[in-house]
C-alpha positions in Angstrom: 91.6 151.7 -36.5 89.2 154.6 -36.6 86.2 152.3 -37.2 87.1 150.1 -34.2 87.3 153.2 -32.0 83.9 154.4 -33.2 82.5 150.9 -32.7 83.8 150.8 -29.2 82.3 154.2 -28.4 78.9 153.1 -29.9 79.0 149.9 -27.8 79.8 151.9 -24.6 77.0 154.4 -25.3 74.4 151.6 -26.0 75.5 149.8 -22.8 75.1 153.1 -20.8 71.6 153.8 -22.3 70.6 150.2 -21.6 71.8 150.4 -18.0 69.9 153.7 -17.4 66.8 152.2 -18.9 67.2 149.2 -16.7 67.6 151.5 -13.7 64.4 153.3 -14.5 62.5 150.0 -15.2 63.8 148.4 -12.0 63.2 151.4 -9.8 59.7 151.9 -11.1 59.0 148.2 -10.7 60.1 148.3 -7.1 58.2 151.6 -6.5 54.9 150.2 -8.0 55.3 146.9 -6.2 55.9 148.6 -2.8 53.0 151.0 -3.3 50.6 149.6 -5.9 47.6 151.7 -4.8 49.5 155.0 -5.6 52.1 154.1 -8.3 51.4 152.4 -11.6 54.4 150.9 -13.3 53.6 152.1 -16.8 53.0 155.7 -15.5 56.3 155.7 -13.6 58.3 154.4 -16.6 56.7 156.8 -19.0 57.3 159.7 -16.7 61.1 159.1 -16.7 62.1 157.4 -19.9 61.6 160.6 -22.0 63.4 162.7 -19.4 67.1 163.4 -20.3 68.0 163.9 -16.6 66.5 160.5 -15.7 68.4 158.9 -18.6 71.6 160.3 -17.2 70.9 158.9 -13.7 73.6 156.6 -12.2 71.5 155.4 -9.3 68.2 155.6 -7.5 69.4 158.8 -5.6 69.6 160.5 -8.9 66.1 159.4 -9.8 64.9 160.8 -6.5 66.1 164.3 -7.5 64.6 164.0 -11.0 61.3 162.7 -9.7 61.0 165.6 -7.2 61.9 168.1 -10.0 59.3 166.5 -12.2 56.6 166.8 -9.5 57.6 170.5 -8.9 57.2 171.2 -12.7 53.9 169.4 -12.7 52.6 171.4 -9.7 53.5 174.6 -11.6 51.8 173.3 -14.8 48.6 172.5 -12.8 48.7 176.0 -11.3 48.8 177.5 -14.8 45.9 175.3 -15.9 43.9 176.5 -12.9 44.6 180.1 -13.8 43.3 179.5 -17.3 40.2 177.8 -15.9 39.7 180.8 -13.5 39.7 183.1 -16.6 36.7 181.3 -18.0 33.6 183.3 -17.2 31.4 180.2 -17.6 32.9 178.7 -14.4 30.3 178.9 -11.6 31.0 180.4 -8.2 31.3 177.1 -6.3 33.7 175.7 -8.9 35.6 179.0 -8.9 36.1 178.8 -5.2 37.3 175.2 -5.5 39.8 176.2 -8.2 41.1 179.0 -6.0 41.6 176.6 -3.2 43.3 174.1 -5.5 45.6 176.9 -6.7 46.7 177.6 -3.2 47.1 173.9 -2.5 49.3 173.4 -5.5 51.3 176.5 -4.7 52.0 175.1 -1.2 52.7 171.6 -2.6 55.3 173.2 -4.9 57.0 174.9 -1.9 56.9 171.6 0.1 58.5 169.8 -2.8 61.2 172.4 -3.1 61.9 172.1 0.6 61.9 168.3 0.3 64.4 168.5 -2.6 66.7 170.7 -0.5 66.4 168.3 2.5 67.1 165.3 0.3 70.2 166.9 -1.1 71.3 167.7 2.5 70.7 164.0 3.3 68.0 165.0 5.8 65.6 162.1 4.8 63.2 162.7 7.6 62.5 166.3 6.5 62.4 165.3 2.9 59.9 162.6 3.5 57.7 164.9 5.6 57.7 167.7 3.1 57.1 165.5 0.1 54.3 163.6 2.0 52.7 167.0 2.7 52.5 167.7 -1.0 50.5 164.5 -1.4 47.5 166.2 0.3 47.1 168.8 -2.6 45.5 166.5 -5.2 43.3 164.6 -2.7 42.0 167.8 -1.1 41.5 169.5 -4.4 39.6 166.6 -5.9 37.5 166.2 -2.7 36.3 169.8 -2.8 34.5 169.3 -6.2 32.7 166.3 -4.8 31.1 168.3 -2.1 28.5 169.6 -4.7 26.4 167.0 -6.2 26.8 166.8 -10.0 29.9 168.9 -10.1 32.7 167.3 -12.0 36.3 168.3 -11.3 38.1 169.7 -14.3 41.4 168.6 -12.6 40.8 164.9 -12.1 43.5 163.7 -14.5 46.0 166.3 -13.2 45.2 165.4 -9.6 45.7 161.7 -10.2 48.9 162.3 -12.1 50.3 164.6 -9.5 49.5 162.1 -6.8 51.6 159.5 -8.5 54.4 161.9 -9.4 54.6 162.8 -5.7 54.4 159.2 -4.4 57.2 158.1 -6.7 60.0 160.1 -5.0 58.8 158.8 -1.6 59.2 155.3 -2.9 62.6 156.0 -4.5 63.8 157.6 -1.2 62.8 154.5 0.6 65.0 152.5 -1.8 67.9 154.8 -1.2 67.6 154.4 2.6 67.6 150.6 2.4 
């Protein structure tokens, strides 16, 4: 009797894990199909399959929340990386000014994402969309600044590209929620 109870619980758990994995896979597939220039399927799936909150998601609306929180955490991490880069005395004045601007951009992006999260939770999709869309400007503007000086390579290219995708994902997920 005890073994059948344990077997039933194990089966239910595996079914739940499979359903959540399917939700992540399907949602990321739809997001990447709807916005292939900004969202790569493999990136999306890997961003959420290791996230316990994403694994506990019951629907796409839950994934919207998790994806915004992930983007906020990423903006904070990029801000920390920028601070470390600014501590390096070898960084030239032009690059230093670019990094300072990027720091401000990511700070504003984090605030916009937080406002977008609050708006989404209040079912104010228009404001959520506008605020999260505003955060999309940070990585593009940050990257573009480094290109203004010939030969200067951005030390944030990978971070900018990842943040751009992490910010595009909740927009795509929100679109699914609204359909």
